[in-house]
C-alpha positions, 0 to 999 in steps of 0.5 A: 503480495509477495509473503517473504517480503513481509514483516509480520504482522500487518496493521491497518491505519489511516494516512499520516503526514509525510507517508511515502511509498513506491507505487507498483511500476514507479521507479521512485518513491512518492508521497501518499498525498501526491499519489491521491491527488494524481489519482484524482481521489477525493478528499473524503475517500483520502481520509477513510481509505485504509493504509495496510503497513508491515511491522517495519512501518512500510506501506504494503497496500493503499486498500482499493488503489495501489500496491507498493512495488516492493511487495510485487509477485514475480515469477520467483514468488513462492508464497503470497498473501491475498489482501481483500477490501470489503465493501462497507 
């Protein structure tokens, strides 16, 4: 992810009612609930999927599913942060 766009530190949490973000490649915002339904993520996985947020509360990454457009790596990117979700 684009390091300069992050407001450190990052935090890991579960989804919350009303969470919204802008999935990579999408022009508008989408609720996390709608994203999971559209991606056909089963209910159990929705509850256990980590949501990575920066200190400003912006969703950065839905672990294993989607990166937020705001943190996209571009040709102008100089520094990146690599996030990985390890199997349980």
